[in-house]
Steps between C-alpha positions, in 0.01 A plus 500: 500500500563850382240752377647486145485117497143507618390747238686316226333171586156666517534656155580166344164364620275806435397343169320192379187325625387170687672169578357168599644173617823428683788719594694692240876553536662792324879541493671821387855637513561848630819699444580831678803709407726632771379837641543744782212632708504715817876458538480119475662304212313196384678251270343346185266213579342214313210324672251225419140601586253215556125566516244238610133568427178331585150638569504771768873433572834618369863460604802687356857394598782736414842495670468489875140613498158350441160662461184296548149636424211309655167658391317219670646614830513865407875499585829588338815351639849651439772248597864564573698175474822657635367560852213247475227754566186611320243783503127437472295781349128531469358507145416753363823653619481862628859621482408839660409321819839315500709812466637688803286788623541815296668319211192374306373825350837613368602157372176439328530838324862434389413146377175589326554368149366594169518236230502487119475173308566524129425194287717466187474299182844340560495123562762234546514128588607422860541132584276401210225747596402810297523802727401862459702793630355753752689812618416589862589821693437531872577838658483644849676778684764260618522225244484460121465151350526427128413152379489315174267201548428212264155341541366183336161341462662173391487318837301200623368666813308813604536694827175687572519418875873571513422858408338542843820389666711727285279795597569437862876479430491823299329677791808422712654787297347829617323699224428205267120524489504747202727266306287192498245606236777609264675163535187327374597615151753218490342201327644163587766365737829682540785263417787749481563846639784754506480763773697817589430652840626860567495619861687792668741535209583130490398238246429126527460270199321170515376245245285196549397211274267204556680180415234238582126468578392154612217326680628335816402392845632744760689342791311481830514826687579712194228760584584528876785651698746239624385360834842570673510862394413781741219753439645853509325835518516679157748784492455747213844657554672163467309432174608831357868439581514164332 
C-alpha cells in the first residue's frame, strides 16, 4: 500500500467519534487520473475500497493491498496479495527507525507537512446526507496536496476509537504530527473527497466517494493476515517506489 494511499485513508477517518456494537462495513469508490512520476507512466485507475471496523481493529482493502490495524495487539499489518507476503509493524509506528541509515533526517525534513483546514458555508446532499465542504492544504518541501472534502454528521455511527487507528496510519507518513490538530477542525465523517497531489513538477488527481455504510458481520479472519502468507521484513525503499 503506497504512502499516498495510506495518508488518504487516514484523513478520511481523522474525524467523528465512538462506535459500539458489531462490525461496520464502509465501501467507497476511488478514481485516479493517469499521471507520470519519476519517469514512470501510470494509467488511470478505478478501485473499490472496502473498510471493516470494529473495536480496536480496522481492515482496509484496496487493489492488491490490505492494511490491518490491531490496537489490541499493538500491530499494523501491510499485506501484498500479489506475492502473498505481509509486513508486521509495531504500533505506534516509528518510521525513522524503519528508514535506511542516514535517510531519516533528510526525509523527515522534506516530508514535514504544514496544514490548513478551511471550513466553508457550502453544503450539498451526498447519498441523502447533508455534507459541509472543507478546503484542505498540506504542504512540504517535496509535496503539495490540495483537497476538497465533504463531511457529514448525518450517519448512524460514530468513530471515536477509529480515530486512534487513523492516527497510527497517518504517522506512517513522515512529518504528519503537526497536521493532526488542524485536521480536527473537520466536523463529521468525510463521505467524498477530491485531491490533487503535486510532487517534483508532476500532478496526480484523485477523487473518492463513500457509496455505502452498513452494519455487517465480518468474515472469519478479516482482521488477521492470511495464514498461508509469508511474513516479510519491512522495506522502506520498496514502499516509496510503489
